[in-house]
VOKOL-780121 format. One record per residue (C-alpha): residue in three letters; chain; x, y, z. Coordinates in steps of 0.1 Angstrom, whole numbers. Layout:
resn,chain,east,north,up
Ala,A,X,Y,Z;
...
//
This chain:
resn,chain,east,north,up
Unk,A,50,-165,-643;
Unk,A,23,-161,-616;
Unk,A,34,-168,-580;
Unk,A,14,-193,-560;
Unk,A,-1,-180,-528;
Unk,A,19,-189,-497;
Unk,A,9,-222,-481;
Unk,A,-8,-220,-447;
Unk,A,9,-239,-419;
Unk,A,-14,-264,-401;
Unk,A,-22,-252,-366;
Unk,A,-9,-281,-345;
Unk,A,-13,-262,-312;
Unk,A,-50,-258,-318;
Unk,A,-53,-294,-329;
Unk,A,-36,-306,-297;
Unk,A,-59,-286,-275;
Unk,A,-90,-297,-293;
Unk,A,-79,-333,-286;
Unk,A,-71,-325,-250;
Unk,A,-105,-309,-244;
Unk,A,-124,-337,-262;
Unk,A,-141,-313,-286;
Unk,A,-155,-322,-320;
Unk,A,-151,-295,-346;
Unk,A,-188,-288,-345;
Unk,A,-187,-288,-307;
Unk,A,-160,-261,-306;
Unk,A,-178,-240,-331;
Unk,A,-210,-242,-311;
Unk,A,-193,-231,-279;
Unk,A,-176,-202,-296;
Unk,A,-210,-190,-309;
Unk,A,-226,-194,-274;
Unk,A,-198,-174,-258;
Unk,A,-202,-147,-284;
Unk,A,-239,-144,-275;
Unk,A,-228,-137,-239;
Unk,A,-210,-107,-252;
Unk,A,-236,-94,-277;
Unk,A,-220,-110,-308;
Unk,A,-240,-129,-334;
Unk,A,-215,-154,-347;
Unk,A,-223,-182,-372;
Unk,A,-193,-206,-370;
Unk,A,-196,-243,-378;
Unk,A,-174,-273,-381;
Unk,A,-161,-261,-415;
Unk,A,-149,-229,-398;
Unk,A,-129,-250,-373;
Unk,A,-114,-271,-401;
Unk,A,-102,-239,-418;
Unk,A,-86,-228,-385;
Unk,A,-68,-261,-382;
Unk,A,-55,-257,-417;
Unk,A,-39,-223,-407;
Unk,A,-66,-197,-414;
Unk,A,-67,-169,-388;
Unk,A,-101,-160,-375;
Unk,A,-107,-123,-374;
Unk,A,-119,-97,-348;
Unk,A,-126,-109,-313;
Unk,A,-129,-146,-322;
Unk,A,-93,-156,-312;
Unk,A,-100,-144,-276;
Unk,A,-133,-161,-276;
Unk,A,-118,-194,-287;
Unk,A,-92,-190,-260;
Unk,A,-119,-184,-234;
Unk,A,-137,-215,-244;
Unk,A,-106,-236,-238;
Unk,A,-99,-218,-206;
Unk,A,-133,-227,-192;
Unk,A,-130,-263,-204;
Unk,A,-95,-271,-193;
Unk,A,-94,-250,-161;
Unk,A,-63,-230,-169;
Unk,A,-58,-196,-185;
Unk,A,-50,-198,-222;
Unk,A,-44,-170,-246;
Unk,A,-49,-167,-284;
Unk,A,-12,-172,-288;
Unk,A,-13,-205,-268;
Unk,A,-37,-217,-295;
Unk,A,-15,-207,-324;
Unk,A,-38,-178,-333;
Unk,A,-31,-141,-338;
Unk,A,-41,-117,-311;
Unk,A,-74,-99,-315;
Unk,A,-83,-63,-314;
Unk,A,-90,-50,-278;
Unk,A,-128,-55,-280;
Unk,A,-132,-85,-258;
Unk,A,-103,-79,-235;
Unk,A,-112,-65,-201;
Unk,A,-146,-80,-198;
Unk,A,-132,-112,-182;
Unk,A,-139,-118,-146;
Unk,A,-106,-132,-136;
Unk,A,-103,-166,-119;
Unk,A,-75,-155,-95;
Unk,A,-62,-123,-79;
Unk,A,-30,-127,-99;
Unk,A,-49,-129,-132;
Unk,A,-69,-99,-121;
Unk,A,-37,-79,-118;
Unk,A,-26,-90,-152;
Unk,A,-59,-79,-168;
Unk,A,-64,-46,-151;
Unk,A,-27,-38,-155;
Unk,A,-30,-43,-192;
Unk,A,-59,-19,-194;
Unk,A,-40,8,-174;
Unk,A,-10,5,-196;
Unk,A,-29,5,-229;
Unk,A,-51,35,-218;
Unk,A,-21,54,-204;
Unk,A,-4,51,-238;
Unk,A,-32,72,-254;
Unk,A,-43,45,-277;
Unk,A,-74,62,-292;
Unk,A,-90,29,-303;
Unk,A,-94,18,-267;
Unk,A,-117,47,-261;
Unk,A,-138,39,-291;
Unk,A,-147,4,-280;
Unk,A,-185,0,-279;
Unk,A,-205,-7,-248;
Unk,A,-218,-43,-247;
Unk,A,-250,-49,-227;
Unk,A,-245,-87,-229;
Unk,A,-211,-82,-214;
Unk,A,-227,-73,-181;
Unk,A,-242,-108,-175;
Unk,A,-212,-130,-168;
Unk,A,-192,-106,-145;
Unk,A,-222,-98,-123;
Unk,A,-232,-135,-121;
Unk,A,-196,-145,-112;
Unk,A,-194,-119,-85;
Unk,A,-227,-130,-70;
Unk,A,-221,-167,-69;
Unk,A,-183,-168,-69;
Unk,A,-163,-179,-39;
Unk,A,-142,-154,-19;
Unk,A,-104,-156,-27;
Unk,A,-88,-176,0;
Unk,A,-54,-160,-4;
Unk,A,-42,-127,-19;
Unk,A,-9,-123,0;
Unk,A,24,-121,-21;
Unk,A,52,-129,3;
Unk,A,79,-138,-22;
Unk,A,91,-112,-47;
Unk,A,90,-126,-82;
Unk,A,124,-130,-99;
Unk,A,110,-116,-130;
Unk,A,76,-101,-140;
Unk,A,65,-122,-170;
Unk,A,51,-106,-202;
Unk,A,14,-104,-201;
Unk,A,-12,-100,-228;
Unk,A,-25,-64,-228;
Unk,A,-59,-54,-242;
Unk,A,-45,-55,-277;
Unk,A,-36,-92,-272;
Unk,A,1,-84,-276;
Unk,A,26,-94,-250;
Unk,A,33,-65,-227;
Unk,A,58,-63,-198;
Unk,A,45,-52,-165;
Unk,A,68,-22,-169;
Unk,A,77,-15,-205;
Unk,A,113,-10,-214;
Unk,A,125,25,-214;
Unk,A,102,37,-186;
Unk,A,122,57,-161;
Unk,A,116,75,-129;
Unk,A,119,108,-146;
Unk,A,85,104,-163;
Unk,A,59,120,-140;
Unk,A,29,99,-131;
Unk,A,7,130,-131;
Unk,A,8,163,-150;
Unk,A,29,190,-134;
Unk,A,-3,210,-129;
Unk,A,-14,185,-103;
Unk,A,20,185,-85;
Unk,A,9,209,-58;
Unk,A,-24,191,-52;
Unk,A,-5,158,-47;
Unk,A,22,174,-25;
Unk,A,4,162,6;
Unk,A,0,126,-5;
Unk,A,24,104,15;
Unk,A,52,87,-5;
Unk,A,76,60,6;
Unk,A,108,76,18;
Unk,A,140,73,0;
Unk,A,125,59,-32;
Unk,A,121,76,-66;
Unk,A,101,49,-83;
Unk,A,85,18,-70;
Unk,A,95,-15,-86;
Unk,A,76,-48,-86;
Unk,A,85,-69,-56;
Unk,A,89,-41,-31;
Unk,A,71,-43,2;
Unk,A,37,-25,5;
Unk,A,31,-5,36;
Unk,A,1,11,53;
Unk,A,15,44,41;
Unk,A,13,33,5;
Unk,A,-24,24,9;
Unk,A,-31,57,26;
Unk,A,-15,74,-4;
Unk,A,-38,55,-28;
Unk,A,-68,66,-8;
Unk,A,-57,102,-7;
Unk,A,-52,103,-44;
Unk,A,-87,88,-48;
Unk,A,-102,117,-28;
Unk,A,-83,142,-49;
Unk,A,-94,128,-83;
Unk,A,-130,124,-70;
Unk,A,-131,160,-61;
Unk,A,-117,171,-95;
Unk,A,-142,149,-113;
Unk,A,-172,163,-93;
Unk,A,-162,199,-100;
Unk,A,-146,199,-134;
Unk,A,-158,167,-152;
Unk,A,-142,134,-159;
Unk,A,-121,147,-188;
Unk,A,-101,171,-166;
Unk,A,-77,147,-150;
Unk,A,-86,112,-163;
Unk,A,-54,106,-180;
Unk,A,-34,116,-150;
Unk,A,-54,91,-129;
Unk,A,-47,63,-154;
Unk,A,-10,71,-154;
Unk,A,-10,71,-116;
Unk,A,-26,36,-116;
Unk,A,0,24,-141;
Unk,A,31,39,-124;
Unk,A,21,36,-87;
Unk,A,-7,12,-82;
Unk,A,3,-17,-104;
Unk,A,38,-20,-89;
Unk,A,22,-21,-55;
Unk,A,-1,-49,-66;
Unk,A,30,-68,-79;
Unk,A,48,-61,-47;
Unk,A,50,-81,-15;
Unk,A,23,-80,12;
Unk,A,5,-101,38;
Unk,A,-32,-110,38;
Unk,A,-45,-80,57;
Unk,A,-24,-55,38;
Unk,A,-32,-72,6;
Unk,A,-70,-70,11;
Unk,A,-67,-33,19;
Unk,A,-45,-28,-12;
Unk,A,-70,-45,-35;
Unk,A,-97,-24,-20;
Unk,A,-79,8,-28;
Unk,A,-71,-4,-63;
Unk,A,-107,-13,-68;
Unk,A,-118,22,-58;
Unk,A,-93,39,-81;
Unk,A,-102,16,-110;
Unk,A,-139,23,-105;
Unk,A,-131,60,-106;
Unk,A,-111,55,-138;
Unk,A,-142,39,-153;
Unk,A,-164,67,-140;
Unk,A,-143,94,-156;
Unk,A,-142,74,-188;
Unk,A,-180,71,-187;
Unk,A,-182,109,-183;
Unk,A,-163,115,-215;
Unk,A,-184,89,-234;
Unk,A,-157,62,-236;
Unk,A,-184,37,-227;
Unk,A,-168,4,-237;
Unk,A,-136,14,-218;
Unk,A,-156,24,-188;
Unk,A,-175,-9,-188;
Unk,A,-142,-27,-188;
Unk,A,-129,-7,-159;
Unk,A,-161,-14,-139;
Unk,A,-158,-51,-145;
Unk,A,-122,-51,-133;
Unk,A,-131,-29,-103;
Unk,A,-157,-55,-94;
Unk,A,-131,-83,-95;
Unk,A,-106,-63,-74;
Unk,A,-133,-57,-48;
Unk,A,-138,-94,-46;
Unk,A,-101,-99,-39;
Unk,A,-104,-72,-13;
Unk,A,-132,-92,4;
Unk,A,-154,-61,3;
Unk,A,-188,-73,-7;
Unk,A,-204,-39,0;
Unk,A,-180,-21,-23;
Unk,A,-187,-47,-50;
Unk,A,-224,-37,-48;
Unk,A,-214,-1,-53;
Unk,A,-195,-10,-84;
Unk,A,-226,-28,-97;
Unk,A,-247,3,-90;
Unk,A,-221,23,-110;
Unk,A,-226,-1,-139;
Unk,A,-263,2,-135;
Unk,A,-260,40,-137;
Unk,A,-242,37,-170;
Unk,A,-268,13,-183;
Unk,A,-295,38,-174;
Unk,A,-277,66,-192;
Unk,A,-274,45,-223;
Unk,A,-310,35,-222;
Unk,A,-306,-1,-212;
Unk,A,-332,-1,-184;
Unk,A,-336,-38,-181;
Unk,A,-299,-44,-176;
Unk,A,-298,-15,-151;
Unk,A,-326,-31,-130;
Unk,A,-309,-65,-131;
Unk,A,-275,-51,-120;
Unk,A,-292,-32,-91;
Unk,A,-309,-64,-80;
Unk,A,-277,-84,-81;
Unk,A,-261,-58,-59;
Unk,A,-290,-61,-34;
Unk,A,-288,-99,-34;
Unk,A,-250,-97,-29;
Unk,A,-251,-77,3;
Unk,A,-285,-89,17;
Unk,A,-298,-70,47;
Unk,A,-264,-66,63;
Unk,A,-255,-33,46;
Unk,A,-260,0,64;
Unk,A,-294,18,57;
Unk,A,-276,44,35;
Unk,A,-262,17,13;
Unk,A,-296,0,11;
Unk,A,-311,33,0;
Unk,A,-285,37,-27;
Unk,A,-292,3,-41;
Unk,A,-330,7,-42;
Unk,A,-326,42,-58;
Unk,A,-304,26,-86;
Unk,A,-332,1,-93;
Unk,A,-358,28,-94;
Unk,A,-338,47,-121;
Unk,A,-338,15,-143;
Unk,A,-376,12,-139;
Unk,A,-380,49,-147;
Unk,A,-362,45,-180;
Unk,A,-385,16,-188;
Unk,A,-416,36,-179;
Unk,A,-426,11,-152;
Unk,A,-445,34,-129;
Unk,A,-455,10,-101;
Unk,A,-421,-7,-99;
Unk,A,-403,26,-100;
Unk,A,-425,40,-72;
Unk,A,-420,9,-50;
Unk,A,-382,11,-53;
Unk,A,-383,48,-45;
Unk,A,-404,41,-14;
Unk,A,-379,15,-3;
Unk,A,-350,39,-8;
Unk,A,-368,66,12;
Unk,A,-376,43,41;
Unk,A,-341,30,42;
Unk,A,-326,65,43;
Unk,A,-351,74,71;
Unk,A,-339,44,91;
Unk,A,-303,57,90;
Unk,A,-290,72,123;
Unk,A,-264,98,128;
Unk,A,-241,73,146;
Unk,A,-242,47,119;
Unk,A,-209,37,103;
Unk,A,-212,45,66;
Unk,A,-186,35,40;
Unk,A,-168,65,26;
Unk,A,-181,58,-9;
Unk,A,-217,60,3;
Unk,A,-215,92,23;
Unk,A,-227,113,-7;
Unk,A,-261,96,-6;
Unk,A,-281,120,16;
Unk,A,-315,137,14;
Unk,A,-303,159,-14;
Unk,A,-291,129,-35;
Unk,A,-323,110,-29;
Unk,A,-343,140,-40;
Unk,A,-322,141,-72;
Unk,A,-331,104,-78;
Unk,A,-368,112,-73;
Unk,A,-365,141,-98;
Unk,A,-349,120,-125;
Unk,A,-374,92,-121;
Unk,A,-404,114,-122;
Unk,A,-390,132,-152;
Unk,A,-385,99,-170;
Unk,A,-421,89,-161;
Unk,A,-433,123,-174;
Unk,A,-447,132,-139;
Unk,A,-434,168,-143;
Unk,A,-448,185,-112;
Unk,A,-433,159,-89;
Unk,A,-400,160,-109;
Unk,A,-399,198,-104;
Unk,A,-405,196,-67;
Unk,A,-379,171,-60;
Unk,A,-353,187,-83;
Unk,A,-358,220,-65;
Unk,A,-353,204,-32;
Unk,A,-321,186,-44;
Unk,A,-307,219,-56;
Unk,A,-314,235,-22;
Unk,A,-297,207,-3;
Unk,A,-267,197,-25;
Unk,A,-234,216,-18;
Unk,A,-217,235,-46;
Unk,A,-188,210,-47;
Unk,A,-211,186,-65;
Unk,A,-211,209,-95;
Unk,A,-218,184,-122;
Unk,A,-246,167,-103;
Unk,A,-262,201,-97;
Unk,A,-260,208,-134;
Unk,A,-278,175,-142;
Unk,A,-304,184,-116;
Unk,A,-309,219,-130;
Unk,A,-315,203,-165;
Unk,A,-340,179,-149;
Unk,A,-358,209,-134;
Unk,A,-357,228,-167;
Unk,A,-372,198,-185;
Unk,A,-399,195,-158;
Unk,A,-407,232,-162;
Unk,A,-409,227,-199;
Unk,A,-433,198,-195;
Unk,A,-455,220,-173;
Unk,A,-456,247,-200;
Unk,A,-434,271,-181;
Unk,A,-412,280,-210;
Unk,A,-395,311,-197;
Unk,A,-383,294,-165;
Unk,A,-373,263,-184;
Unk,A,-351,282,-208;
Unk,A,-336,303,-181;
Unk,A,-326,273,-161;
Unk,A,-312,255,-191;
Unk,A,-292,285,-202;
Unk,A,-275,286,-167;
Unk,A,-267,248,-170;
Unk,A,-254,253,-206;
Unk,A,-230,279,-193;
Unk,A,-218,256,-166;
Unk,A,-214,227,-190;
Unk,A,-191,249,-212;
Unk,A,-167,252,-183;
Unk,A,-165,215,-177;
Unk,A,-149,186,-196;
Unk,A,-179,163,-194;
Unk,A,-196,148,-224;
Unk,A,-225,138,-201;
Unk,A,-230,175,-191;
Unk,A,-232,184,-228;
Unk,A,-256,156,-235;
Unk,A,-279,166,-207;
Unk,A,-281,201,-223;
Unk,A,-287,186,-257;
Unk,A,-315,164,-243;
Unk,A,-333,196,-231;
Unk,A,-328,212,-265;
Unk,A,-345,182,-282;
Unk,A,-374,186,-258;
Unk,A,-374,224,-267;
Unk,A,-377,217,-304;
Unk,A,-415,220,-306;
Unk,A,-412,255,-291;
Unk,A,-383,267,-313;
Unk,A,-401,297,-327;
Unk,A,-412,310,-293;
Unk,A,-393,341,-279;
Unk,A,-378,323,-249;
Unk,A,-365,295,-271;
Unk,A,-349,320,-294;
Unk,A,-334,339,-265;
Unk,A,-320,305,-251;
Unk,A,-303,298,-285;
Unk,A,-287,332,-285;
Unk,A,-273,328,-250;
Unk,A,-259,294,-259;
Unk,A,-244,306,-291;
Unk,A,-227,334,-272;
Unk,A,-208,308,-251;
Unk,A,-187,301,-281;
//
């Protein structure tokens, strides 16, 4: 006798919320489709789809989170897929939300840290979503500053939160003990000078945050930034994520006043941006995008508009790398609008250079040149006594020359690209090893474009040797880009010599 398929249970939770929101079935389907477009998804739901959901059918993929977001916007309170009687979705949508409150921002970014720290490979395979840049940048630009970030009363219990997988996740999962190191033992010596709170082995949620705690976060940021610059994002990325999970999140869930809280959110924003930057460097582009969005939200909680513009520039850099020039230009312009003319000249130069890179990718010569001129003039206006944010101090004449070199290469203005790339290599210190590698490849490509095959192959071979010593997918991709340009000359002696040298690297 054949068994009948199990009967679906009508979704009364979803029905009640549809009634509360005043949606028709067709109206809900239309809003889900529209929200999907914001995130680069071509959905085709209709009133029949909603009828099936009400009868107990579970929508697939990212749709449960999208439906929850539609109701969140309509009803003005955060709702999850589970609140709607729906199964949690895969972690494709999660992390692109621009949180409504600082507390919600902690929940979202904490979920990302914990999921990433757990070495879940699927999180690092999430695709980059160009449409997912629109809402966060808009919300940052027009959103109101958070009136309050202080947490003066320790919570009796940290509630379970939805992690990027959509499943309920405690702020500190059961079984985690103080014996698990937040960073690999190899970094123990480097972290020895970082201040720690006396008398404690592991911080728990609700503990008071001190100035020393924030100094520790800043010191760790400098350490990981130096490692990234010299050895690539893959060298210590996981250690950084574990540090965020085990040290930074408990601080964010601790107790602090307004001033300390703003500084804490600022330090957390910087470390989160760095986690995104190192993810970007290993080609985990969707994950990097989510870290950048959350760093942008944390910077808003910090009340640091200028740092928010830097996060947007970082997002613009990623868009340039992935060939999304129009989005890169828009992000740079939003950053400029967000800080106006109040930012120091060095910061203004950085923002204009980011816009120039986007125009360069698009082949827009006049717009690119105009942005480069604005960047150059802004940097010339900087004075030695100006107060420059720590995150913008790298942007000097050497970095500006690098920006010029990249733009001229993209515009196929190879003589100018070579001149600026050479100048950048003369000015940039060796500690910026990966940036110098990129610039050397730009110079090699420019020499190739000028027909100087011997010099081009020699420069590229040096860069390929350096890339082999790094854990940086971007470094490898720069070398591969040169090799694609070299393909028409593959039978020439310098090209064959280049291939032999690269093959010998193993």
